[in-house]
N, C-alpha and C positions, 0 to 999 in steps of 0.2 A: 863565285868559285865553281871551277868546272867539276863536275860529279862523274868520275870515270869508274868503269867496271873493277878496276885494279884496287879503287879505294873502298868499293863496295865489299869486296872478298876480304881485304884486310881487316876492315870493321866487323864484319861477321865473325872471322877468327879470332878477334880481340873480345868481343861480347861473348862468344861462346867459352872462352879460356876464363873470363871473370865468372861466368856462372857455374863452371867447373871448380874454380878455386873456393867460391863461396859455398857450394855444396859440400865440397871436402872438408872447409873449416866447421859445417855444422855439426853438433854433438850427436854421437852415433846414438841409437835408441838402445837402452839396457835390457838384457834379456831375463825375465821374469817367470816364476811359476805364479799360478794363480788358481783361486778356488772360486767358487760361485756360491753367493748365499742362497739358502735352499730351507725350507721347510721341513721338519721331521721331528721324531721323539728324540727327546734327551734324558740320558740315564745318569745320574751323578752316583757314584759309587766310591766305597773305601775298600782298597785292594791290600790285603795281608796275607803272610803265610800262616797255615794252620796245622793241625793235625787231629787225627780220628781218634776216637776214645770209646772204649766199651762202657756204656753207661752204668752197668752193675758188675762188678768183680767181687769175687769171693776169696778169702784167703782161707785156708782149711788148715786149721791148729790141731796140736794134740790134746784131747780132753782130759788125758790122763798122763802121768809120768810112767817112762818104762823105756825098755830097748825097741826102737823103731826097726822093723824089717825093712829091706831095701825096696824101695819104690820103683817098680818096673814101668811106670807109664812115662813118657817123653814129652815134650813140649809139642802141641798140636795134635796130640792124640784126643779123639773124640771120648765122651762119656755121657751117660744118662742119668736120670735120679736114680739112686740107690745103686750105683756102680760102686764096685770096691775100689777105694783110692790106695788105702795103706792099712797096715797091719802093726800093733803095738802089743807087746807081751809086757804087762804092768809088772813092776819091781815089788816083790814082797814087801820091803820096809815102808813103802807108801800105803799098800793095803791096810798094814796093821797099824799104819799111824792114825790117832784120833783126831789131829790136827787136820791131816787131808782130809779125811772123812767129813769134817765140818766143812771144810771149803768146798768139797763136793756137793754138799747139802746147800751152801749158799749160792753156788752156781746153778742149782736146780731152781731155787725160789727166783733168782733174777732171770732166768730163763722163761720161767712161767709168766713172770711181769712183762718181760720183753715181748712174748707172744700176745698178750692180752693187749699191750698197747699197740703192737703192729696191726692187729685185727681191728682195733678201734679207728684207727689212722686210715686202713682200707675202706672202712664204710664211709668214713668223712670223704676220702677222695673220690668215690663212687657218686655220692650226693653233689659235689661240688663240679664234678663232671658232667652229669645229668643238666645242672644249671648253665654250664658254660657252653654247652651243647646246644641247648633250646635258645640261648642268646646267640650264637652264632648263626644258627638257621634264619632267625628274625634279621639279623644283620643283613645275610645275604640277600634275602628277599627285598629290603629296604635299598641296598646297594644298587641294585638292578633299577631302581625307579630313581635313583639319586637324590634319594630322602636325607641319607647320612653321609658324613666326610669320609675320604680315605684314611683319615688318622683314626676315627672311631672304628672303621672297618678292621685296620691293622689290629687295634687294641684287643677286640672280640677275637680275632685269629688267634692272636697270641695267647689270650686267656684260655681258648680252646685246645691249642695245642699243649699248653703247660699242663692244663687239668687231665688231658688225656695221658700225658707222660706220667704225671702223679699217680695215676690208677696203675699202672705198670710198675712203678716203682713200690707203690704200697704191697701189691701183691708179691713182688719180690723179696720185700722184707719180710711179709707174713712166712713165705717158705723157708726163708733163712733163720727166722726165730723159732719156727716149727721144728727144725732140723737142729738148731741149738738146743732145743728143748729135749729132744731125743737123746742126743750126745749127753746132755748132763744127766738124764735118768740111766743111762747105760752106765756111766760113771760112779753112780751112786749105788748101783747094784752090785759094783766090785766090792763094796764093803759090807754087804748084807750077811753074808757068813764067809768071815776070813779063813776059818779052819778047814772049809771044804776045797775040793781040787778046781771047782768051778771059779773060785775067786782069781786064779792065776791061769784063767783062758786067755788066749789071744783077743785082744781088743780090736775089732775091725770098726774102720772108718768108710762111710759109703758117701757118694758125691749128693749134695743138696740139690743140685741143679743140673740141667741139660745143657751142655755147651762143649768147649774144649779147654785143655790144659795150657795155660798160657806161659807159667812157671814152674819149674820143680824147684823148691827151696831147699829141701833137705833130700837128696837122692840115696846116699849111702845108707847102711845100717849102722846105727848109733844109737846112744841113751839120748832120750829128749826129756824136757820138762814141761809141766803143764803149760800150754798156751804157746807152745814152740811151732812157728809158722811151718808149714808142710809144703802146700801147692797152693797156686792160684789158679783158679776157675774164671771162666766168662763165657758169654755168647757171642762171638763175632759178629752175628748178624743183628745184634742191638746196638748199633753205632751210632755215635753223635759226633759232632764237630766243635773242637775248641779253638777258637781264633783269639790271638792277644793284640788288641789296637791301642793306639794311642789314646789318651782319655780324652784329648781334644776332640777325636773322631768319636768316640763311645757317646758322648752327649749327643751327637747327630743320630745315633743309630737306635731304632724304637723296635721292641719285641714285635713280631710278626712280619718283619722287613724280608724281602725276598734276597737271596743270594744265589750265585753261580759258583760250583767248583771247578776250578781250572788246573790243567796240569797235573792230574792225578794218576796219570797212567794210561787212562782209557781213550777211546776215539771221540766222545763227544763229552761236552761239559755237564756235569750234575747239577740238580736244582736243589734246595733247600729253604727252611726259614728259620728265621732267628727265635730262638725260645726265651733266652734270658740274657739280659746284659747285668753282670755282676754288679754290684754296688761298692765293691770295694777294689781299688787299684794296688799295683805292685810295682817296685821299682827294677827296672831291667837296664842293664848296660849296652848300649848299642855296639856294632862293630866298630864304630869310629870312637868309642870310648866316652859316650855321652850317657848320662843316666836320664832314662825316660819314665815317666809314669804311664804303666800299660794297665789295661782292663780285659778281663777275659769274656769273650762273646761265645755262649753255647748255643748252637744251631743244631736241628735237626735234618735228615735227608728227607726229601720229597720225591723218593723214587721207589720203584718196585724193588722187592729183596734181589732179584735176579741180578739189576744193574750195579749194585754194589757188594756183590758176593766175594769179587775178588779182593775187597779192600780187608785190612786187618787192623788189630790194635796199634796206636800211635804211627800212623802212616802219615806223611807229609802231604799235604793238599795246599794250592792257592785259591783264597775265597775272594771273591767280588761281592761286597755288601751293598745293596741299593738304598740309598740315603734320601735322594728325592727323584721323582720322574715326570715328566711332562711328555704328554701325549702330541702336543703340537708346537714347535718353535721355530725361530729364525735363527740358523745355525751358519757360523763359519770357523774355520780352525782355529786352536788357540795360536797356532804359528803365524797368523796375520796380525794380532794384536801387538801394540807396544805403548809405551807411555810416553805423551808429549804433553810438557806444561803441566803435569800432574793430572792427566786425563787420559783415559783409552782412547787409542786412535786405530785409524787404519789407512792403507793407501789403496783407495778406489781406484779402477780403471775406467777412465773416461775420455773418449775419442782417441785411444791410444796414448793416453798421458796418465801419469800418476797424479792423484787428488788427495790432498790431506782430507780426512773426515774423521771429526770427533763422534765416537760412539758411546752408547749406554749399555753397559752388559748385564746380565742377571746371573742365573745358573753357570757353573763351568764343570765339566767332566774332566778326564785325561786328555781327551783330544778335541773337544769342541765347547764353544760358548755360545750362550744365548744371548742375541743382539734385541735388545728393548727399542732403541732409537738410533738414528743415524743412517741406517741401509735399509734397502727394499729387496724384496725376493728377486732374485735374478741378477744382481748387481754383482760384477766380478772384483774381488780384492787381490792384493798381492801377498804372497805367503812367504816367509823368510824375507823380509826387507831389509837390504844392508845400508851401509853408511853410503855408498855410492849412487842411492836412487833419492832424488830430492823431488820434492811437490813440483809438479807441473814437467817433469823430464819424460822424453817419450820412452816408451816400453814396446818390448816385443815379447809376445805370449810364445813360451816355448814348450810349456808342460802344464797339466792341471792336476790339482791333488783331489783324490777319492772324495766323494762328500762322506 
């Protein structure tokens, strides 16, 4: 057969057309986002809402019955020790009543016993604080040489913080007990000579602590009985944090664990440490109407006073409590993981194609997971894989997820 130029041209056109049709019929690459498996620290946390709380609040009550003069103090007013809070004009029938005098004497004896018990508890708290402080210093020195475990260090730190706070609480209880004794003695003195004019003198109530007025429970002038609450006092600088978490999360939280306070209104997060995981849970109904067993976590701020000066009593905060922490782990985003045949898998990117890769995961945080086996540092994986992406399919990288 004679080969001509015309035949060559038409053969070339037909071959080019066949290649074009074949290329057009090839599946197009799928646009995917990807992330790179990197080594870095991993922090597993429990995030819940909480609120601030003044550690020690004091409700000032009426030590005698009578007519209460109008209380001029308002919420937020400052008060010092021995500042005048309220004045009560004792009623004459109560002064002349033998039964009321006996009750006042009984309260006096009870106040004396309470003061003795508070002083004894304060001494015990000081002894325990010295012991835990020495133990914590030794653990700190051993921790630098990695002789003790992180759990032992956290336990010693929690015991130290708890003992330190117990000393402050014991001192506060002693001051309050001493104030209660003074009020009881003053109440008894009203009955010493009921025939004299001094028995009907106004009874002044002074502040037992330095702080601020949180609430005025009885503002107007009225007749009050013995024990009627009048004001609530507290020191806003002596704050702690109360966070209620699910009981399943509470078992993973240990005293001494670190936490960060976010979305509290300030520019930067605040730091703190868990002091107490309460042993008793309570039932709470969620916003979806589901009953949940929750546990209160009590934590202390680990910040200078000026950083928390703007916070007050019962302010809302968001706490992120550290449960586990790794200094170095191979990490990928949680969005790259999916279940396939009852096993965790990822779609690795090999030669611009998606490759199914089974992996073994360890700890997981809200955003990342630890990879124990199945991937190497530097390998790329598809994040947010969809149903259109099959193993072996060609992929085109369009963006990367931040590490």
